[in-house]
C-alpha positions as CSV (number, residue, x, y, z in Angstrom):
1,M,27.3,17.7,9.0
2,S,25.5,15.1,7.6
3,F,22.0,16.1,6.5
4,V,19.6,13.7,7.4
5,P,16.1,14.1,7.0
6,T,13.0,12.8,8.7
7,T,10.9,12.1,5.2
8,P,11.3,11.4,2.3
9,V,12.7,14.6,0.0
10,G,12.5,16.5,-3.9
11,R,14.9,18.7,-5.7
12,A,14.3,21.1,-3.9
13,E,15.2,19.7,-0.5
14,A,18.5,18.0,-1.8
15,A,19.3,21.3,-3.3
16,R,19.6,22.9,0.6
17,A,21.7,19.9,1.3
18,V,23.7,20.4,-1.5
19,L,23.7,24.1,-0.3
20,D,23.9,23.7,3.0
21,A,27.4,20.7,3.2
22,K,29.5,23.2,0.5
23,R,29.2,25.9,2.6
24,N,29.6,23.9,5.5
25,K,32.6,22.6,3.9
26,N,33.6,25.5,3.0
27,L,33.5,24.6,-0.7
28,T,33.2,26.4,-4.1
29,W,31.5,25.6,-7.2
30,E,34.4,24.9,-9.2
31,A,36.2,22.7,-6.5
32,I,33.1,20.8,-6.5
33,A,32.9,20.4,-10.1
34,T,36.7,19.2,-10.1
35,E,35.9,16.4,-7.8
36,L,32.7,15.7,-11.0
37,G,34.6,16.3,-13.6
38,R,32.1,18.6,-14.9
39,S,31.3,22.3,-15.7
40,K,31.7,24.2,-13.4
41,V,28.2,25.9,-14.9
42,W,26.3,22.1,-15.6
43,T,28.0,20.9,-11.9
44,T,25.9,24.3,-10.1
45,A,22.3,23.6,-12.4
46,A,22.6,20.1,-11.6
47,L,22.9,20.2,-8.2
48,L,20.3,22.9,-7.6
49,G,18.0,19.9,-9.2
50,Q,18.0,21.6,-13.2
51,H,19.3,18.8,-14.5
52,R,18.8,14.6,-14.3
53,I,22.0,13.1,-12.6
54,S,23.1,9.8,-13.0
55,A,23.3,7.4,-10.0
56,E,26.9,7.2,-10.0
57,M,27.3,11.0,-10.7
58,A,25.4,11.5,-7.6
59,S,27.1,8.9,-5.4
60,A,30.4,10.5,-5.9
61,V,27.9,13.9,-4.9
62,G,27.3,12.4,-1.8
63,E,30.5,11.2,-0.7
64,F,32.8,13.9,-1.2
65,L,29.7,16.1,0.5
66,N,28.8,13.9,3.1
67,L,25.3,13.7,2.3
68,D,22.6,10.7,3.6
69,E,21.3,8.3,1.1
70,V,18.4,9.9,0.9
71,V,19.4,12.9,-0.3
72,V,21.5,11.3,-2.6
73,Q,18.1,9.0,-4.3
74,A,16.6,12.6,-4.4
75,L,19.4,14.2,-6.3
76,Q,18.9,11.0,-9.0
77,L,14.4,12.5,-9.7
78,P,13.5,13.9,-12.7
79,P,14.3,17.7,-12.7
80,E,12.4,20.3,-11.6
81,R,12.5,23.4,-14.2
82,G,10.9,26.7,-14.3
83,A,10.6,29.7,-12.7
84,D,8.9,27.8,-9.8
85,M,12.7,27.2,-8.8
86,V,13.6,30.5,-9.3
87,D,13.6,34.0,-6.7
88,P,12.5,36.8,-9.8
89,S,13.1,39.2,-6.8
90,D,17.1,37.6,-6.8
91,P,19.4,41.3,-9.1
92,A,21.7,38.3,-10.8
93,V,18.3,37.1,-12.0
94,Y,16.3,40.2,-12.1
95,R,19.2,41.7,-14.3
96,L,18.9,39.1,-17.0
97,E,15.9,39.4,-17.2
98,E,16.0,43.0,-17.8
99,I,18.8,41.9,-20.5
100,V,16.7,40.1,-22.0
101,Q,13.3,42.6,-22.4
102,V,16.2,45.3,-23.7
103,Y,18.2,42.7,-26.5
104,G,16.3,39.8,-26.9
105,R,14.3,41.4,-30.0
106,A,17.7,42.1,-31.4
107,I,18.7,38.6,-30.7
108,T,16.0,37.3,-32.2
109,E,17.0,39.2,-35.5
110,L,20.8,38.9,-35.7
111,I,19.7,34.7,-35.4
112,R,17.4,35.2,-38.0
113,D,20.1,37.8,-40.0
114,E,22.7,34.8,-39.1
115,F,21.3,31.8,-39.9
116,G,16.7,32.5,-40.7
117,D,13.8,31.3,-38.9
118,G,14.2,30.0,-36.1
119,I,15.7,29.2,-32.5
120,M,18.1,29.0,-30.0
121,S,18.2,25.5,-27.9
122,A,18.5,25.7,-24.7
123,I,18.4,21.6,-24.8
124,D,21.3,21.1,-26.7
125,F,23.2,23.5,-25.0
126,K,26.3,25.0,-22.6
127,M,27.9,28.0,-21.2
128,D,30.3,29.7,-19.4
129,F,30.5,31.7,-17.1
130,Q,34.0,34.0,-16.0
131,R,35.8,36.6,-14.3
132,V,37.6,38.2,-16.3
133,E,39.5,41.2,-14.3
134,D,39.8,44.9,-15.1
135,P,41.1,47.7,-13.8
136,Q,38.0,49.8,-13.9
137,G,36.3,46.7,-12.3
138,D,36.0,43.0,-13.0
139,R,33.5,41.9,-15.2
140,V,31.5,38.7,-15.5
141,V,31.3,37.0,-18.5
142,L,28.5,35.2,-19.6
143,T,28.9,32.6,-22.4
144,L,25.5,30.4,-24.0
145,D,26.2,28.6,-26.3
146,G,23.4,26.6,-27.8
147,K,22.3,24.3,-31.2
148,Y,20.7,26.8,-33.9
149,L,17.3,24.6,-33.8
150,P,15.4,25.8,-37.8
151,Y,11.4,26.5,-37.5
152,R,10.0,23.7,-40.2
153,E,7.0,23.7,-42.6
154,F,4.5,20.8,-42.2
């Protein structure tokens, strides 16, 4: 089933079309990422509108998911990053916010101890997601891997 919009679409509508196609084809993000030769985390974020996608990648996504050309074009638009793209009431999102609220200051201090006065980049960044089996309940393991950027004096 192909999503065929009657008006131009943006990244948000393209993301909905991808989600619909994923569901209709009974695919996982892992399967889509494997088809595209990219990581599962990057692929998911990109197809939800958070990363720029090349024309070649957008065409490959369109072909794999049977998306209309207008959606393929919308996938190539600049990313729409930010809070308005995230539902803060989603339990996974507010738990991540809770983690930052509880551990954010500690993370900042640990970065300073280890590297000096600076930050972890979210631009030169990669993330991994794993499910780890545990007899007391499976675990979600997120690995955040960002380049250290020192603050500079000027």
